[in-house]
C-alpha positions in Angstrom: 73.6 -103.8 29.8 75.7 -103.2 26.6 73.5 -100.3 25.5 73.8 -98.7 29.0 77.6 -98.9 28.7 77.6 -97.4 25.3 75.4 -94.5 26.5 77.7 -94.0 29.5 80.7 -93.9 27.2 79.1 -91.3 24.9 78.2 -89.1 27.9 81.8 -89.3 29.2 83.2 -88.5 25.8 81.0 -85.5 25.4 81.9 -84.1 28.8 85.7 -84.8 28.7 86.8 -81.6 26.9 85.5 -79.6 29.9 87.9 -81.4 32.2 90.9 -82.5 30.0 93.0 -80.6 27.5 91.1 -81.0 24.1 94.3 -81.3 22.1 95.4 -84.3 24.2 91.9 -85.9 23.7 92.0 -85.4 20.0 95.5 -86.9 19.8 94.3 -90.0 21.6 91.3 -90.2 19.2 93.5 -89.9 16.1 95.8 -92.7 17.4 92.8 -94.8 18.3 91.8 -94.8 14.6 95.4 -95.4 13.6 95.9 -98.3 15.9 92.6 -99.9 14.9 93.6 -99.6 11.3 96.8 -101.5 12.0 95.0 -104.1 14.0 92.7 -104.8 11.1 95.8 -106.0 9.2 97.7 -107.7 12.0 94.9 -109.0 14.1 92.4 -110.1 11.5 94.6 -110.9 8.4 97.9 -111.8 10.1 99.9 -109.3 8.1 102.6 -107.2 10.0 102.8 -103.9 8.2 106.0 -102.2 9.5 105.3 -99.2 7.3 101.9 -98.1 8.6 103.2 -94.6 9.3 103.6 -93.9 5.6 99.8 -93.7 5.3 99.5 -91.6 8.4 102.2 -89.1 7.4 101.4 -88.9 3.7 97.8 -88.1 4.3 98.7 -85.4 6.8 100.8 -83.7 4.1 98.1 -84.1 1.4 95.3 -82.8 3.6 97.5 -79.9 4.7 98.5 -79.0 1.2 94.8 -79.1 0.0 93.7 -76.9 2.9 96.5 -74.4 2.5 96.5 -74.0 -1.3 93.0 -74.8 -2.6 90.7 -73.6 0.2 88.6 -76.8 0.0 86.4 -77.6 3.0 87.9 -79.8 5.7 85.9 -82.9 5.0 86.9 -83.0 1.3 90.6 -82.6 2.2 90.4 -85.4 4.7 88.6 -87.8 2.4 90.9 -87.0 -0.5 93.9 -87.7 1.6 92.4 -91.0 2.8 91.7 -92.0 -0.8 95.3 -91.4 -1.8 96.5 -93.5 1.1 94.1 -96.3 0.2 95.4 -96.3 -3.4 99.0 -96.4 -2.1 98.0 -99.2 0.2 96.6 -101.1 -2.7 99.8 -100.7 -4.6 102.0 -101.8 -1.7 99.7 -104.7 -1.1 99.9 -105.8 -4.7 103.7 -105.9 -4.4 103.9 -107.4 -0.9 101.0 -109.8 -0.3 102.8 -112.7 -2.1 105.1 -112.7 0.9 104.3 -113.3 4.6 105.9 -112.8 7.9 109.2 -110.9 8.1 109.4 -110.6 4.3 106.1 -108.8 4.2 107.1 -106.5 7.1 110.4 -105.6 5.4 108.8 -104.8 2.0 106.3 -102.5 3.7 109.2 -100.9 5.7 111.1 -100.3 2.5 108.1 -98.6 1.0 107.8 -96.5 4.1 111.4 -95.4 3.9 110.9 -94.5 0.2 107.9 -92.3 1.1 109.8 -90.7 3.9 112.7 -89.6 1.7 110.3 -88.6 -1.1 108.5 -86.2 1.3 111.9 -85.0 2.7 113.0 -83.9 -0.7 109.7 -82.4 -1.8 109.4 -78.6 -1.8 105.7 -78.5 -0.7 106.3 -80.4 2.5 108.8 -77.9 4.0 111.5 -80.6 4.4 112.7 -81.1 7.9 110.8 -78.0 9.1 107.5 -79.6 8.2 104.3 -78.0 6.8 103.2 -75.2 9.1 100.0 -73.2 9.4 97.4 -75.7 8.2 94.0 -74.0 8.5 90.9 -75.5 10.0 88.4 -74.6 7.2 84.7 -74.6 7.8 82.8 -77.9 7.8 80.9 -78.2 4.5 82.0 -74.6 3.9 79.4 -73.4 6.4 80.1 -74.4 10.0 83.0 -72.8 11.9 84.9 -75.5 13.8 88.1 -73.6 14.4 87.7 -73.5 18.2 89.5 -76.4 19.9 86.5 -77.6 21.9 84.2 -77.5 18.9 86.8 -79.2 16.8 87.1 -81.9 19.4 83.4 -82.9 18.8 84.2 -83.0 15.0 87.1 -85.3 15.6 85.0 -87.4 18.0 82.3 -87.8 15.3 84.9 -88.8 12.7 86.5 -91.3 15.1 83.1 -92.9 15.7 82.6 -93.1 12.0 86.0 -94.7 11.4 85.5 -97.2 14.3 82.0 -98.1 13.0 83.5 -98.8 9.5 86.1 -101.1 11.0 83.4 -102.9 13.1 81.3 -103.5 10.0 84.3 -104.8 8.0 85.3 -107.2 10.8 81.7 -108.5 11.3 80.8 -108.8 7.7 81.2 -111.9 5.5 84.4 -110.2 4.1 85.8 -110.1 7.6 85.0 -113.7 8.2 87.0 -114.6 5.1 89.9 -112.5 6.3 89.9 -114.5 9.6 89.8 -117.7 7.6 92.8 -116.6 5.6 94.6 -115.7 8.8 93.9 -119.0 10.5 94.6 -121.3 7.5 95.3 -119.7 4.1 95.6 -123.0 2.2 92.2 -124.1 3.5 90.6 -120.8 2.5 92.1 -121.1 -1.0 90.8 -124.7 -1.3 87.3 -123.3 -0.6 87.5 -121.1 -3.7 88.7 -117.8 -2.2 91.7 -116.0 -3.6 93.7 -114.9 -0.5 95.9 -112.4 -2.4 92.9 -110.5 -3.6 91.3 -110.3 -0.1 94.7 -109.2 1.4 95.1 -106.4 -1.1 91.5 -105.1 -0.3 92.2 -105.4 3.4 95.5 -103.5 2.8 93.6 -100.7 1.0 91.0 -100.4 3.8 93.6 -100.4 6.5 95.7 -97.8 4.6 92.7 -95.6 3.9 91.6 -95.6 7.6 95.2 -94.9 8.7 95.3 -92.0 6.2 92.0 -90.7 7.6 93.7 -90.6 11.0 96.7 -88.8 9.6 94.6 -86.1 7.9 92.7 -85.6 11.1 95.9 -85.3 13.1 97.2 -82.7 10.7 94.2 -80.5 11.2 94.3 -81.0 15.0 97.9 -79.7 15.4 97.7 -77.6 12.2 101.1 -78.8 11.0 102.5 -82.0 9.5 106.1 -83.2 10.1 108.3 -86.0 9.0 108.0 -87.6 12.4 104.6 -88.9 11.4 106.2 -90.8 8.5 109.1 -92.2 10.5 109.6 -95.9 11.4 109.3 -95.0 15.1 105.6 -94.3 14.6 105.2 -97.6 12.9 106.9 -99.2 15.9 104.7 -97.3 18.3 101.5 -98.5 16.8 102.7 -102.1 17.1 103.2 -101.4 20.8 99.7 -99.9 21.1 98.2 -103.0 19.5 100.2 -105.5 21.5 99.5 -103.7 24.8 95.7 -103.5 24.2 95.3 -106.9 22.6 96.0 -108.0 19.0 92.9 -109.4 17.3 90.5 -107.7 19.7 88.2 -104.9 18.6 88.7 -102.6 21.6 92.3 -103.6 22.5 94.1 -101.2 20.1 91.9 -98.3 21.4 92.9 -99.0 25.0 96.5 -99.4 24.0 96.5 -96.2 22.0 94.9 -94.2 24.8 97.4 -95.6 27.4 100.5 -94.9 25.3 99.5 -91.4 24.3 98.6 -90.5 27.8 101.9 -92.0 29.1 103.9 -90.1 26.5 102.1 -86.9 27.6 102.9 -87.5 31.2 106.5 -88.4 30.6 107.2 -85.7 28.0 109.0 -83.6 30.6 111.5 -86.4 31.2 112.6 -86.6 27.6 114.1 -90.0 26.7 112.5 -91.6 29.7 109.3 -91.9 27.7 111.0 -94.2 25.2 112.5 -96.3 28.0 109.1 -96.6 29.6 107.7 -97.8 26.2 110.4 -100.4 26.0 109.7 -101.7 29.6 106.0 -101.9 28.8 106.7 -103.9 25.6 108.8 -106.4 27.6 106.3 -106.8 30.3 103.4 -107.3 27.8 105.3 -109.9 25.9 106.3 -111.7 29.1 103.1 -111.5 31.2 100.2 -110.3 28.9 100.7 -112.1 25.7 97.1 -111.5 24.7 97.2 -107.8 25.7 95.2 -106.1 28.5 91.8 -106.5 26.8 92.6 -110.1 25.6 93.6 -111.2 29.0 90.6 -109.5 30.6 88.3 -111.2 28.2 89.9 -114.6 28.8 89.6 -114.1 32.6 85.9 -113.2 32.2 85.2 -116.3 30.1 87.0 -118.5 32.7 84.9 -117.0 35.5 81.7 -117.4 33.6 82.4 -121.0 32.7 83.3 -121.7 36.3 80.0 -120.2 37.5 78.1 -122.3 35.0 79.9 -125.4 36.1 
């Protein structure tokens, strides 16, 4: 049954660009990666990073700069940008993981603001105008993927790779230790684990994957702007995760797809999109505390247990 559902999902994903605007689909895929990277920290480690956008936006600029000035192939630019974000995540984690809760969130927010103003003042970013004209170079220097529909399949493959990496992290012994730290840090430490070390590594992985999403997004739109580094994007990814279901594997993906699609539909109404997001957040907190996927999973388990009884 599970294999059949996976095959159906793959078939739908391959057919979608013939029916839906490819840029919208690629935007959803980029934010699916971004939201999943955030959920890795919040859902499985218990760390609220209110500066996740700094990894997304910084990588967008780095990938754009490499593609514009050095002529490297697209996969090298994306991987280099993700590596820089991972290193930044390690540094932020080293400073912040000794704190928890709101203190950790505020430290990451402060770092994000620093990155924002650093990019604003840098010449190579284009300031408030952003970095324009980022080229889509050939894949491996050989395969032309400049066409939007062809590029969609590249982004789809990169998304599958990133999601698989997150899946392996969550379901590995390392992931089990992260969950143990989330549930009871003192008990995990008493078993001989060093929570701070595991948190820093998790921060690096999360930041690297978020940077991967940012670099992809820059090549999708062929520009990078300060909006991607702003605190509003960090807030938006929290909404995506809460809507889909914090601590669930597919929840952030569902939340990201729903919010991006909603933003696209409400774009013509301007500020109403932000109002709609606020209303959704209130409703989720009041009635869907485990998110859409979390509540659906809980309902399914109750029905199965009732049938067994």
